[in-house]
C-alpha positions in Angstrom: -4.0 10.9 9.9 -4.0 11.3 6.5 -5.8 8.8 4.0 -3.2 5.4 3.6 -2.5 3.9 0.5 -0.6 0.7 -0.4 1.2 -0.1 -3.1 0.8 -3.7 -5.2 4.7 -4.5 -3.6 3.8 -3.6 -0.3 0.5 -5.6 0.0 2.6 -8.6 -1.1 5.6 -7.4 0.9 2.5 -7.7 3.6 1.1 -10.7 3.0 4.5 -12.8 2.6 5.9 -11.4 6.5 1.9 -11.8 7.4 1.8 -8.0 8.5 -1.3 -6.4 8.9 -2.4 -2.8 8.3 -2.7 -1.8 11.9 0.8 -2.3 12.6 1.9 -0.5 9.4 0.3 2.8 11.0 1.5 2.1 14.2 5.2 2.3 12.9 3.9 5.1 11.0 2.2 7.4 14.3 4.4 6.0 16.8 7.9 4.8 15.0 11.3 3.9 17.2 13.6 5.5 14.6 13.4 7.2 11.6 15.2 7.1 8.4 15.3 10.0 5.6 16.0 8.5 2.2 16.1 9.8 -1.4 13.1 11.2 -3.3 11.3 12.3 0.2 11.0 8.7 1.5 11.4 7.9 4.9 12.0 4.5 6.8 10.2 3.8 9.7 11.6 1.0 12.7 8.8 -0.4 15.3 9.7 -3.4 17.2 7.2 -5.9 16.9 7.3 -8.8 19.6 10.8 -10.5 18.7 11.0 -8.8 15.2 11.8 -5.2 13.7 9.3 -3.7 11.4 10.6 -1.9 8.6 7.9 0.7 7.1 9.2 2.3 3.9 6.9 5.3 2.9 6.5 8.7 1.0 4.1 11.7 2.5 2.1 13.0 -0.5 -0.1 16.4 0.1 -3.4 14.1 0.6 -1.9 10.6 0.9 0.5 8.6 2.1 1.9 6.0 -0.4 3.4 2.8 1.7 5.8 1.3 -0.8 7.1 -1.2 1.4 6.6 -3.3 4.7 8.9 -5.8 5.9 9.9 -7.6 9.2 13.3 -8.9 9.8 15.1 -11.1 12.8 17.9 -7.2 13.1 16.9 -3.8 14.0 18.3 -0.6 12.6 22.2 -0.2 13.2 23.1 2.3 15.4 
């Protein structure tokens, strides 16, 4: 896996929602759902216990930039 870089916003959201880096990397490596976004960004969703983890990231040539990570009560819309 490429090196992972976290934005300040992502670190603050992870601290607020009590998300660790292992869960974020697990969501990127093995997502339950992937949504493409604008500007080469992606949302990945992973169900962890009773919550849904949503990670927004951007793949760059030499690294993966984590933009935000939050836990939601409801999952993705089908």
